[in-house]
C-alpha positions as CSV (number, residue, x, y, z in Angstrom):
1,Q,15.4,11.4,-31.0
2,L,18.2,8.8,-31.1
3,Q,16.9,5.3,-31.6
4,L,18.0,1.8,-32.5
5,V,15.4,-0.7,-33.8
6,E,16.3,-4.4,-34.1
7,S,14.4,-6.9,-36.2
8,G,14.9,-10.4,-37.5
9,G,14.6,-12.5,-34.4
10,G,12.5,-15.6,-34.1
11,L,12.3,-19.3,-33.5
12,V,14.8,-21.5,-35.5
13,Q,15.9,-25.1,-35.2
14,P,19.4,-26.0,-34.2
15,G,21.8,-25.7,-37.2
16,G,19.6,-23.0,-38.7
17,S,20.2,-19.4,-39.6
18,L,18.8,-16.0,-38.7
19,R,19.8,-12.5,-39.9
20,L,19.3,-9.7,-37.4
21,S,19.1,-6.1,-38.6
22,C,19.4,-2.8,-36.7
23,V,18.4,0.5,-38.1
24,A,19.5,3.8,-36.5
25,S,17.4,6.9,-36.6
26,G,18.2,10.4,-35.3
27,F,21.9,10.0,-35.9
28,T,24.3,8.4,-38.4
29,L,26.3,5.3,-37.7
30,D,29.4,6.3,-39.7
31,Y,31.5,7.5,-36.8
32,Y,30.5,5.1,-34.1
33,A,31.5,1.6,-33.0
34,I,28.5,-0.6,-33.3
35,G,27.7,-4.1,-32.2
36,W,25.5,-6.7,-30.7
37,F,25.0,-8.0,-27.1
38,R,22.8,-10.7,-25.9
39,Q,21.2,-11.7,-22.6
40,A,19.8,-15.1,-21.8
41,P,17.4,-15.6,-18.9
42,G,19.3,-15.7,-15.6
43,K,22.6,-14.7,-17.2
44,E,24.6,-11.5,-17.6
45,R,24.7,-9.5,-20.8
46,E,27.3,-10.9,-23.2
47,G,29.1,-9.1,-26.0
48,V,28.6,-11.0,-29.2
49,S,30.2,-8.9,-31.9
50,C,31.3,-5.3,-32.8
51,I,32.6,-3.4,-35.7
52,S,35.0,-0.5,-35.6
53,S,34.1,2.9,-37.0
54,A,37.8,3.7,-37.9
55,D,38.7,0.8,-40.2
56,G,35.8,-1.6,-40.2
57,S,37.6,-4.2,-38.1
58,T,35.3,-6.8,-36.7
59,Y,35.4,-8.6,-33.3
60,Y,33.6,-11.7,-32.1
61,A,33.1,-13.5,-28.8
62,D,34.8,-16.9,-28.9
63,S,31.4,-18.6,-28.6
64,V,30.3,-17.3,-32.0
65,K,33.5,-17.1,-34.0
66,G,33.1,-18.8,-37.4
67,R,29.3,-18.8,-37.1
68,F,28.3,-15.1,-36.8
69,T,29.2,-12.3,-39.2
70,I,28.6,-8.6,-38.5
71,S,28.4,-6.0,-41.2
72,R,27.5,-2.4,-41.5
73,A,25.9,-0.4,-44.3
74,N,26.5,3.2,-43.5
75,A,24.4,4.4,-46.5
76,K,21.4,2.7,-45.0
77,N,22.4,3.5,-41.4
78,T,22.1,-0.2,-40.7
79,V,24.1,-3.0,-39.0
80,T,23.3,-6.6,-39.5
81,L,24.3,-9.8,-37.7
82,Q,24.2,-13.0,-39.8
83,M,23.9,-16.0,-37.5
84,N,24.6,-19.5,-38.9
85,S,24.8,-22.9,-37.3
86,L,22.7,-21.7,-34.5
87,K,22.8,-23.7,-31.2
88,P,20.3,-23.8,-28.3
89,E,22.8,-21.9,-26.2
90,D,22.5,-18.9,-28.6
91,T,19.0,-18.4,-27.3
92,A,18.7,-14.9,-25.9
93,V,17.5,-11.4,-26.4
94,Y,19.8,-9.7,-28.8
95,Y,20.5,-6.0,-28.5
96,C,22.0,-3.6,-31.0
97,V,24.5,-1.2,-29.4
98,V,26.4,1.9,-30.3
99,S,29.4,3.5,-28.7
100,Y,30.9,7.0,-29.1
101,G,34.3,5.5,-28.4
102,L,35.5,2.2,-26.9
103,G,38.3,2.0,-24.3
104,S,40.0,-0.4,-26.6
105,P,39.2,-1.9,-30.0
106,G,36.6,-4.7,-29.8
107,S,35.7,-4.0,-26.2
108,F,32.7,-5.8,-24.9
109,F,32.2,-3.8,-21.7
110,P,28.5,-2.9,-21.6
111,D,29.2,0.4,-19.9
112,E,31.2,1.6,-22.9
113,Y,28.2,1.5,-25.2
114,D,26.0,4.6,-25.1
115,Y,22.9,3.5,-26.9
116,W,20.9,0.3,-26.8
117,G,18.0,-1.0,-28.9
118,Q,15.0,-2.6,-27.3
119,G,16.1,-6.1,-28.2
120,T,14.8,-8.9,-30.3
121,Q,14.3,-12.5,-29.1
122,V,16.2,-15.3,-30.7
123,T,15.1,-18.8,-29.7
124,V,17.0,-21.9,-31.0
125,S,15.0,-25.0,-30.3
126,S,13.8,-28.2,-31.9
């Protein structure tokens, strides 16, 4: 059974860091675009970052550029999101996502992602 399991969420003070991990089971990540979305209460899902399967190119939402870093470890079937300089507006449930093929590189259209994890809560608050 295909499954994505996120971990690493929690409560952190503004300016702090968290590292989210996503482990895939039932399939290998090597040939898929993978990324992270988030959804805050009362708001729509927002693409945060994704990484290409073809050449490893990375893409980020403007709101997280320079603060978040996505990476993949194909041998471990894992993708991580290093989040630094966290802000209260980063508070959301974060979802790991996988796509067989995006309409365009770095696309953040939710419908283009085929598998979603169950999500992990990130809360940035003092």
